[in-house]
C-alpha positions as CSV (number, residue, x, y, z in Angstrom):
1,M,-4.7,99.3,68.1
2,K,-3.5,97.8,64.9
3,E,-1.8,95.0,66.8
4,S,-5.0,94.3,68.8
5,I,-7.0,94.0,65.6
6,T,-4.4,91.6,64.1
7,I,-4.5,89.4,67.3
8,I,-8.3,89.3,67.2
9,A,-8.3,88.4,63.5
10,M,-5.8,85.6,64.2
11,F,-7.8,84.3,67.1
12,M,-11.0,84.3,65.0
13,A,-9.2,82.4,62.2
14,I,-7.9,79.8,64.6
15,S,-11.3,79.5,66.3
16,F,-13.0,79.1,62.9
17,A,-10.5,76.4,61.9
18,M,-11.1,74.5,65.2
19,A,-14.8,74.8,64.9
20,Y,-14.8,72.8,61.6
21,A,-11.9,70.5,62.4
22,L,-13.1,66.9,62.1
23,E,-12.1,63.9,64.2
24,C,-9.6,62.2,61.9
25,K,-9.3,59.2,64.2
26,P,-12.8,57.8,64.6
27,S,-13.1,54.8,66.9
28,V,-15.7,52.1,67.7
29,K,-15.3,48.9,69.8
30,G,-12.4,46.9,68.5
31,A,-11.5,49.3,65.6
32,T,-9.9,52.7,65.2
33,W,-9.0,54.5,62.0
34,D,-6.5,57.2,61.3
35,L,-7.5,59.4,58.3
36,T,-4.9,62.1,59.0
37,P,-2.7,61.1,56.1
38,L,-5.7,61.6,53.7
39,S,-6.4,65.1,55.0
40,T,-3.1,66.7,54.0
41,N,-4.3,67.2,50.4
42,T,-7.6,67.7,48.6
43,L,-8.5,64.5,46.7
44,S,-10.5,64.4,43.5
45,V,-12.5,62.0,41.4
46,S,-14.5,62.4,38.2
47,G,-17.8,60.9,37.0
48,G,-20.2,61.4,34.1
49,D,-23.9,60.8,34.0
50,I,-25.1,59.6,37.4
51,E,-28.1,57.3,37.9
52,C,-31.4,58.5,39.5
53,T,-30.9,62.1,38.5
54,Y,-33.7,64.3,37.4
55,N,-34.7,64.1,33.8
56,K,-31.4,64.9,32.1
57,E,-28.1,63.4,31.1
58,E,-25.5,65.1,33.2
59,K,-22.1,66.4,32.1
60,N,-18.9,65.1,33.5
61,Y,-18.5,66.3,37.1
62,N,-15.4,66.6,39.2
63,Y,-15.6,66.1,42.9
64,A,-12.9,67.7,45.2
65,F,-13.1,66.4,48.7
66,N,-11.3,66.0,52.0
67,P,-12.3,63.0,54.2
68,C,-11.6,64.8,57.4
69,G,-11.1,68.4,56.6
70,V,-12.0,71.3,54.4
71,A,-11.5,70.8,50.6
72,T,-9.5,73.4,48.7
73,V,-11.6,75.5,46.3
74,A,-10.2,75.4,42.7
75,S,-9.0,78.7,41.3
76,T,-11.4,78.2,38.3
77,C,-14.5,78.3,40.6
78,K,-16.7,81.3,40.0
79,T,-19.8,82.4,41.9
80,S,-23.2,81.7,40.3
81,D,-26.9,82.2,41.2
82,H,-27.2,78.5,41.7
83,C,-24.0,78.1,43.7
84,P,-22.7,81.3,45.1
85,L,-19.2,81.3,46.6
86,D,-20.4,82.5,50.0
87,G,-19.5,81.5,53.5
88,T,-20.6,77.9,53.1
89,I,-17.6,77.2,50.7
90,K,-15.3,77.8,53.7
91,T,-16.6,74.7,55.4
92,A,-17.0,72.5,52.3
93,A,-15.7,68.9,52.6
94,V,-17.0,68.0,49.2
95,I,-17.3,70.3,46.1
96,Q,-19.1,69.3,43.0
97,M,-17.6,71.1,40.0
98,E,-18.9,71.6,36.5
99,G,-16.9,74.0,34.5
100,T,-16.6,77.2,36.6
101,E,-19.6,76.4,38.8
102,C,-18.7,74.8,42.1
103,C,-21.4,73.6,44.5
104,V,-20.9,72.5,48.1
105,A,-22.0,68.8,48.2
106,G,-21.2,68.3,51.9
107,S,-20.1,70.3,54.8
108,T,-17.7,69.7,57.7
109,A,-20.2,71.4,59.9
110,A,-22.6,68.4,59.4
111,A,-20.3,65.3,59.4
112,S,-20.5,61.9,60.9
113,M,-18.4,58.7,60.7
114,N,-19.1,55.0,61.2
115,P,-18.0,51.6,60.0
116,V,-18.9,50.7,56.4
117,D,-20.1,47.3,57.9
118,N,-20.9,47.1,61.6
119,T,-20.7,43.3,61.4
120,D,-17.1,43.4,60.0
121,R,-15.4,46.6,61.0
122,S,-12.3,45.7,59.0
123,K,-14.0,46.6,55.8
124,G,-13.5,50.3,56.2
125,V,-15.0,53.5,57.5
126,Q,-17.8,55.7,56.1
127,V,-17.8,59.5,56.3
128,I,-21.1,61.3,55.7
129,F,-21.1,65.0,54.9
130,K,-24.5,66.7,54.9
131,G,-25.5,70.4,54.7
132,G,-24.5,71.0,51.0
133,R,-26.0,73.5,48.6
134,Q,-29.6,72.7,47.6
135,C,-30.4,71.0,44.3
136,Q,-33.2,72.9,42.5
137,H,-34.9,70.0,40.8
138,P,-37.4,68.4,41.2
139,T,-37.7,69.3,44.9
140,P,-35.1,71.5,46.6
141,T,-32.9,69.1,48.5
142,P,-29.6,69.8,50.3
143,R,-26.7,68.0,48.7
144,Q,-25.1,65.2,50.7
145,T,-22.1,63.0,50.0
146,T,-21.1,59.7,51.6
147,I,-17.4,58.8,51.3
148,N,-16.7,55.1,51.7
149,I,-13.0,54.5,52.5
150,M,-12.5,50.8,52.0
151,C,-9.7,48.8,53.5
152,D,-7.1,47.8,50.8
153,T,-4.0,46.4,52.4
154,R,-1.8,47.3,49.4
155,A,-3.4,50.6,48.2
156,K,-0.7,53.1,49.3
157,D,-2.1,55.5,46.7
158,P,-5.9,55.6,46.8
159,R,-8.0,54.0,44.1
160,Y,-11.5,55.3,43.2
161,A,-14.7,53.9,41.9
162,S,-17.0,56.1,39.8
163,P,-19.2,58.4,41.9
164,T,-22.8,57.4,42.1
165,E,-26.1,59.0,43.2
166,P,-28.1,56.4,45.1
167,S,-30.9,58.9,45.7
168,H,-31.7,62.5,44.6
169,C,-28.8,64.8,45.3
170,H,-27.2,62.3,47.7
171,Y,-23.8,61.3,46.2
172,E,-21.5,58.4,47.1
173,I,-17.8,58.2,46.5
174,T,-15.9,55.0,47.1
175,M,-12.2,54.8,47.5
176,Y,-9.8,52.0,48.4
177,S,-6.8,52.8,50.7
178,I,-4.5,51.4,53.3
179,Y,-6.0,54.1,55.6
180,G,-9.4,52.5,55.3
181,C,-8.0,49.6,57.4
182,P,-8.3,50.0,61.2
183,T,-5.0,50.8,62.9
184,E,-5.4,47.4,64.7
185,C,-4.0,46.1,61.4
186,P,-0.7,48.1,61.5
187,I,1.1,49.4,58.4
188,E,4.5,47.7,58.2
189,K,7.1,50.5,57.9
190,T,9.4,48.8,55.4
191,S,6.8,47.8,52.8
192,G,4.2,50.4,53.6
193,F,1.5,47.7,53.3
194,V,-1.1,46.8,55.9
195,C,-0.2,43.5,57.6
196,G,3.2,43.8,55.9
197,G,1.7,42.5,52.7
198,H,1.8,39.0,54.3
199,G,-1.7,38.8,55.7
200,I,-5.3,40.1,55.6
201,C,-7.1,42.5,57.9
202,R,-10.3,41.0,59.4
203,T,-12.5,41.1,62.5
204,D,-11.6,38.3,64.9
205,S,-15.0,37.1,66.3
206,V,-13.3,35.5,69.3
207,V,-11.8,38.6,70.7
208,D,-14.4,40.9,69.0
209,A,-11.7,43.2,67.5
210,V,-9.9,43.7,64.2
211,R,-6.4,42.3,63.7
212,C,-4.1,40.9,61.0
213,F,-4.4,37.2,60.0
214,C,-1.0,36.4,58.8
215,D,0.0,34.1,55.9
216,D,1.7,30.8,56.8
217,G,5.2,31.4,57.8
218,Y,4.6,34.9,59.1
219,S,3.6,36.2,62.5
220,G,3.4,39.4,64.6
221,A,0.9,42.2,64.9
222,D,1.9,43.4,61.4
223,C,2.9,40.0,60.0
224,S,6.5,41.2,59.5
225,T,8.1,38.4,61.5
226,K,9.1,35.3,59.6
227,G,8.1,32.0,61.2
228,G,5.6,31.2,63.9
229,T,1.9,31.7,63.8
230,S,-0.5,34.6,64.5
231,Q,-3.6,32.9,65.6
232,P,-4.0,34.2,69.2
233,G,-7.7,34.0,69.0
234,Y,-7.7,30.3,68.3
235,G,-5.6,29.6,71.4
236,G,-8.6,30.6,73.5
237,I,-10.9,28.3,71.5
238,I,-8.5,25.3,71.9
239,A,-8.3,26.0,75.7
240,I,-12.1,26.1,75.9
241,L,-12.5,22.9,73.9
242,V,-9.9,21.1,76.1
243,I,-11.8,22.2,79.3
244,L,-15.1,21.1,77.9
245,F,-13.7,17.8,76.9
246,L,-12.3,17.2,80.4
247,L,-15.6,18.3,81.9
248,M,-17.4,15.8,79.6
249,I,-15.0,13.0,80.7
250,G,-15.6,13.9,84.3
251,M,-19.4,14.0,83.9
252,G,-19.2,10.7,82.1
253,G,-17.2,9.2,85.0
254,V,-19.8,10.5,87.5
255,I,-22.7,9.1,85.5
256,F,-20.9,5.7,85.2
257,Y,-20.3,5.6,88.9
258,L,-23.9,6.5,89.8
259,A,-25.2,3.9,87.4
260,K,-22.9,1.3,88.8
261,Q,-24.0,2.2,92.4
262,M,-27.7,2.0,91.4
263,L,-27.1,-1.4,89.8
264,A,-25.4,-2.7,92.9
265,F,-28.2,-1.3,95.0
266,K,-30.7,-3.1,92.9
267,K,-28.8,-6.4,93.1
268,D,-28.6,-6.0,96.9
269,N,-32.3,-5.2,97.1
270,D,-33.2,-8.2,94.9
271,M,-31.0,-10.5,97.0
272,Y,-32.6,-9.2,100.2
273,M,-36.1,-9.7,98.9
274,S,-35.2,-13.2,97.9
275,L,-33.8,-14.1,101.3
276,R,-37.0,-12.7,102.9
277,D,-39.1,-14.8,100.7
278,N,-37.1,-17.9,101.6
279,E,-37.4,-17.2,105.3
280,G,-41.1,-16.7,105.0
281,G,-41.4,-20.1,103.3
282,K,-39.6,-21.9,106.1
283,D,-41.8,-20.3,108.7
284,N,-44.9,-21.8,107.1
285,F,-43.7,-25.4,107.7
């Protein structure tokens, strides 16, 4: 009986973890991100007074968060009437902390991911966590946090900007990391930099996908090969331009031939009419 209860408990724990596991490899056309390395530890950032908050100067807040998983609750957190440490804390992706009070500011149960910029998917990925604990002023509003993970080809350790509050109880955290770059711009193993530290990660409009644009003297998918060039997208442009140029030459030749034929026809017609006029004149004598 005891073994059965243990097995059931283990099954429930696994099921719970699976229920709130996030997709750490979001993908859109031409771009895929792998946030798995950012999920191994809970990240943190601090910020003081935040703009657009209700009628008070806020104290310094700490934000503990996990971009694609559950954030670890600090041992200093204690339950309060405003933010009780109930079941919601077990699904918290973002925790807003002030002293011993810890409020869920976004839940893994209400998460979504999309590019920071749909027109240039190389800029990074945005993770939105809704379903946080309600703010009590001025209108009860569930907390929500947007995490912008920006592509920085050299930021092996994440860098952070100060958290902001664009609207009431909606927070925004911006970080810069190599993991904000789509995997189509590979991380070169030796240096640990995206595009090997010898290029930039951008969206190639020709092939409608993200890739490395290597510096002069470097080539390859991760710009790690010395020599050569890495402009495969422009090869297609050149080929198209050559074809268009040949078509224009061909069309010009056809037009010239038709114009020449029409001119010859006009000359023949004029000569024919002249002969007819001369013959008509002779008949009148």
